C-alpha distance (Angstrom), angle and dihedral (degrees) to the residues before:
residue distance angle dihedral
M1 . . .
V2 3.82 . .
D3 3.81 107.3 .
S4 3.82 103.2 -176.9
P5 3.82 112.6 26.6
N6 3.81 95.0 168.5
N7 3.78 100.5 55.5
T8 3.80 114.0 91.1
D9 3.80 97.6 163.9
I10 3.79 101.1 64.3
G11 3.80 111.8 124.0
T12 3.82 97.2 -0.2
L13 3.80 98.5 100.9
N14 3.82 95.9 84.5
E15 3.80 96.9 26.2
K16 3.80 115.4 145.9
P17 3.84 121.1 -131.2
L18 3.82 95.7 -113.4
H19 3.79 92.9 50.2
A20 3.82 92.4 46.6
A21 3.82 92.8 48.3
L22 3.81 93.5 49.5
K23 3.79 90.9 48.2
L24 3.81 90.3 54.4
W25 3.81 91.2 45.4
Y26 3.82 90.8 53.7
A27 3.79 97.2 42.1
Q28 3.81 118.7 111.7
P29 3.81 131.0 -172.1
G30 3.79 109.7 -77.5
D31 3.81 95.3 25.9
Q32 3.77 118.2 135.2
M33 3.80 113.9 -138.2
E34 3.80 127.8 -147.8
R35 3.80 96.7 -1.0
S36 3.78 128.3 166.9
V37 3.81 111.2 -120.0
D38 3.80 121.2 178.6
G39 3.79 88.5 -18.8
F40 3.82 95.8 -49.8
V41 3.82 128.9 104.5
I42 3.81 110.4 -121.3
D43 3.81 124.2 -160.1
I44 3.82 96.4 -142.3
V45 3.80 130.3 7.6
R46 3.81 111.6 -164.1
G47 3.79 109.4 -180.0
D48 3.80 104.5 -59.3
Q49 3.82 92.7 -20.5
L50 3.81 122.1 100.2
I51 3.81 117.2 -152.3
E52 3.79 118.6 -163.2
I53 3.81 123.2 -174.1
Q54 3.79 115.8 -154.9
T55 3.80 119.9 178.5
K56 3.82 95.8 -174.0
Q57 3.81 145.8 -13.5
F58 3.80 104.7 46.3
L59 3.80 88.7 -173.1
R60 3.81 89.6 76.8
M61 3.81 89.9 62.3
K62 3.80 99.6 44.1
K63 3.81 99.7 101.2
K64 3.80 91.8 39.7
L65 3.81 94.8 52.7
I66 3.80 94.9 42.7
K67 3.79 89.8 56.7
L68 3.81 96.2 42.1
V69 3.82 97.4 51.2
V70 3.79 90.8 59.4
S71 3.81 91.1 77.6
N72 3.82 106.6 3.5
P73 3.83 136.3 62.4
V74 3.81 104.2 -119.6
R75 3.81 129.2 -166.1
L76 3.80 117.4 -165.3
V77 3.80 114.5 -157.8
Y78 3.80 119.1 -157.7
P79 3.83 124.9 -177.8
V80 3.80 121.8 -144.8
A81 3.80 120.1 -168.0
K82 3.79 105.8 -125.9
E83 3.79 87.1 172.3
K84 3.78 125.5 21.0
W85 3.79 134.7 -170.2
L86 3.81 118.1 -158.4
L87 3.79 115.3 -146.2
K88 3.81 115.5 -168.3
L89 3.78 112.3 -165.6
A90 3.79 115.1 -137.2
S91 3.80 107.1 -89.5
D92 3.83 93.9 -148.0
K93 3.85 93.6 45.3
H94 3.80 88.7 -126.3
G95 3.80 105.7 67.3
P96 3.81 125.0 76.9
D97 3.79 123.0 -81.3
Q98 3.80 115.1 -111.4
R99 3.81 120.1 -132.0
R100 3.79 125.8 -177.9
K101 3.78 138.4 156.4
S102 3.79 117.0 -104.6
P103 3.82 115.6 -125.4
K104 3.82 89.8 -140.1
R105 3.80 117.0 99.9
G106 3.77 123.1 -166.8
S107 3.81 128.2 -146.4
Y108 3.79 139.4 -173.2
E109 3.81 90.5 -87.4
D110 3.82 89.5 68.7
V111 3.82 89.5 77.9
F112 3.82 87.8 77.9
D113 3.82 88.7 69.9
E114 3.79 86.5 71.6
L115 3.80 102.5 24.3
V116 3.82 90.5 70.9
S117 3.82 85.2 81.9
F118 3.81 92.8 70.8
P119 3.84 114.9 -2.6
E120 3.84 92.1 155.6
L121 3.80 89.3 66.5
M122 3.82 87.9 77.4
L123 3.81 87.0 69.5
E124 3.81 90.4 65.3
R125 3.81 114.7 97.7
N126 3.79 91.5 -143.3
F127 3.80 94.4 55.9
T128 3.81 126.4 88.0
L129 3.79 128.0 173.7
E130 3.79 122.2 -151.8
V131 3.80 122.1 -170.9
V132 3.79 118.5 -160.7
L133 3.79 120.5 -160.4
I134 3.78 108.9 -147.3
Q135 3.76 144.4 173.4
E136 3.78 107.3 -125.5
E137 3.77 140.5 178.8
E138 3.79 117.2 -135.9
V139 3.79 112.5 -156.5
R140 3.80 116.8 -151.3
R141 3.77 130.7 -170.9
F142 3.81 128.4 -165.7
D143 3.79 115.2 -113.5
E144 3.80 115.1 177.5
K145 3.82 89.7 -161.2
R146 3.79 88.1 66.2
A147 3.78 97.2 45.2
W148 3.81 89.7 131.4
R149 3.80 90.3 70.8
R150 3.82 124.2 61.9
K151 3.79 87.5 -18.3
G152 3.78 91.0 -68.0
W153 3.82 98.6 -44.9
M154 3.80 116.2 125.3
T155 3.80 129.9 -174.4
V156 3.80 111.1 -113.8
E157 3.81 99.9 175.8
R158 3.78 146.2 -13.0
R159 3.80 121.9 -133.2
L160 3.79 130.6 -160.2
V161 3.81 112.8 -123.8
E162 3.80 100.5 169.6
V163 3.80 141.7 -19.7
L164 3.80 107.0 -122.6
D165 3.79 104.2 177.9
Q166 3.80 142.7 -22.3
R167 3.78 137.1 -154.8
R168 3.79 130.4 -168.2
F169 3.80 122.4 -145.3
V170 3.79 112.0 -159.8
T171 3.82 101.1 164.2
P172 3.81 133.7 27.6
W173 3.82 89.1 -107.8
D174 3.80 89.5 60.1
L175 3.81 86.1 63.6
G176 3.79 90.0 42.2
A177 3.81 87.0 61.5
L178 3.81 86.6 72.0
L179 3.81 88.2 73.3
P180 3.82 105.2 103.4
D181 3.82 116.6 -105.8
T182 3.79 88.6 -133.2
L183 3.81 92.5 59.0
E184 3.81 114.3 111.6
F185 3.81 117.2 -107.8
Q186 3.80 88.3 -111.1
F187 3.79 116.3 37.6
T188 3.79 146.9 161.7
T189 3.78 125.7 -133.1
S190 3.82 89.1 -106.8
E191 3.80 89.9 56.7
L192 3.81 90.5 45.9
A193 3.81 90.5 51.2
A194 3.81 91.9 49.1
T195 3.82 92.5 49.1
L196 3.81 91.7 48.3
A197 3.82 91.8 41.8
R198 3.80 87.0 -132.7
P199 3.84 133.2 120.3
R200 3.81 117.4 -75.6
R201 3.81 89.0 -123.9
L202 3.81 89.5 66.6
A203 3.82 91.8 44.4
Q204 3.81 89.5 53.3
K205 3.81 91.3 52.9
M206 3.78 90.2 46.6
A207 3.81 91.7 52.0
Y208 3.81 91.6 46.6
C209 3.82 92.6 52.3
L210 3.80 95.5 44.4
R211 3.80 90.8 48.5
K212 3.82 90.8 51.6
M213 3.83 88.1 50.5
N214 3.84 91.4 50.3
V215 3.80 91.4 -118.9
I216 3.81 92.0 119.9
S217 3.79 131.4 18.2
Q218 3.78 134.4 -152.6
V219 3.80 110.1 -113.5
G220 3.77 104.4 174.4
K221 3.77 138.8 -68.0
R222 3.77 139.3 -59.2
G223 3.77 103.0 -153.7
R224 3.79 104.7 -47.2
A225 3.80 94.6 -25.5
F226 3.80 124.2 95.5
L227 3.77 114.3 -113.9
Y228 3.81 121.4 -138.5
T229 3.80 135.7 -169.5
R230 3.78 135.1 -171.0
T231 3.80 118.8 -101.6
E232 3.79 128.6 -146.5
P233 3.84 119.0 -107.6
A234 3.80 112.4 -100.6
């Protein structure tokens, strides 16, 4: 239920550039922005659907989403940087800024880094996850007080350059489709990581989430490693 239909400024005071840009990109005529629903501020209200954009740290939204999906259809939008430009602001305020392209490339599988906070939410009929692949610019500023991290460079904001692609995951098996076709029927997280050509840490999070969603099951061990297999949709 929309509690405050006339307030358009709720939650925008500390809004980051990437979040604001994605909200504008998603907005359609008739949408209500920054509305209070059931005591929570929602980015976009579209009819009876609630759209929330979260650029990081899903854990912060766990209690909010669990309560909202009880009586509302909720779509959670998460951006992943498929391409990233790094902009280092001149540390002396007089020299030129430095801009270069990061060699790192994100993919849909990166959503599992955050989804470990509440994988069971994908079992709720009212919950939908949408991952947006973007090109972004990450702005960094030198701070000598934080020299222990990134040699003193800290991220001050993220900017949307372009939306490249998007994919909606309605059921757990939609996420299960991210398992490579070339993966053996029974597999370990090391084998999953090798097939994806991604770090094992991400493969472990992926396996954890898919197991919690009943998309895969643990069937034993291969040496010291847990062995998983795909399950059939109910």
